N, C-alpha and C positions, 0 to 999 in steps of 0.2 A: 440656483446653484451657491454655495458657500465660497466652490475654490474658483478662483478666475483664473484662466490660462492663456495667455494671447495666440492668436492662430499664430503659426510658422508656415506663414508662405507667399508665395512671388508678391503676391499684389499687397501683401500686409506689408512686406517690406518694402516696397515704393510708398506706400500712404506713411509709413515713418520718415520719410524725408520730410514731414510736414506735419511732423510730432502727434499724428493720430493711428490710435493702434486697436485691432479687432477683436472684439470678445464675442464669443457662445455665450450666453445668455439665458436665461429663465424666461417662457415664454411669457410669462405675468410679470416677468419684474420692469415697474418702469424708469424714465431717465432718469430719477432721481433716486431712485436706490444704487441701481447701476454707478451711478458718479460715485454716493457714497461708501460704496465696494470697491469700488478703484482705486480711490483717496486712502482707506481703510489695509488695503492690502500691499499699496504699494510705496504709501506716504512718498504721495504726488500730489500735485491741486489741478484738476479737473475742470477744462476752462468752458467745454461743448462737448454734449451726449447726439451722437444720432443711431435710430437705429431700423432696422429692417426687417421683413418676416420674407424667406424664403419659403415657398410652397412646395409640400413634398412632391415627390416624380413621381406619375403612376406607374405601376409595376404590375404584372399581369403574373397571375397563379391558374393552377391546377390539379384539382382532389381528386385522380386516379390517371388510367390510362382513357378512359371515355369520357370521362367527368366535361361537361361544357367549363370551357376555361372562364377565368372572371380578372375583374381588374379590381386592384386596391391601391390605395396612395400611403406611400411614404409621412412619417409625423415630419409636421412645419420645424423649421426652425428658423429664432432667433438670434441676430447676431447687433452687436452694438458698438459702434468706433468713436471712439475716445481720443477725443483731441485733450491733449494737457497744454499746461504754462510753458512759457518759453524756458528754455533749459533746464525741464524735469524731460526724464527719459525713464525707461524700463528695459531694462536686458533681454531680450528675445534670442538675439541671435549670437552666434560666437564671430567676432570679427577677426582679421589676420592680425590685427593689432594685439588683439588679445591673446592670442596662440603664441605669438613674439615672444611675450610679454611672461608668459610660463614659461617658454623654453628656457630662456634669461635668468631665469628664476632658481629654474633647477641646474642651472649647468653648474657654479661655484656651488652649492654644496654636493657635487661627486665630487669636482679635483679637489675637494678639501679633505674631502672622501680619502681620495688616491694621495693626497701628503702626508696623510696622518697615517696608513698605512706601510708607508715608506719608512 
């Protein structure tokens, strides 16, 4: 995988309190490769990388009305838990503070336009 995108889930939100971010990665990627990719993509310093492989779930399938149903497996997925140096962060979620800042920055521009129109 060339483009890294952190997962935006409740679990990953809780992990961010420990400066840990979760990335889906290629099953063949090593911890060193993952650390280099994250450092290059987000300009941060990686201190630790933990990986896990989630086994694909079993799924039933049938080829036709009277065919004997079979079982197959979904693909396995690999995830990397990347811990960053203290002070570094990656913006994944929009926080309410960010929303307030964007609204405030837009308000003066609109009021200035109204004054010019009058």
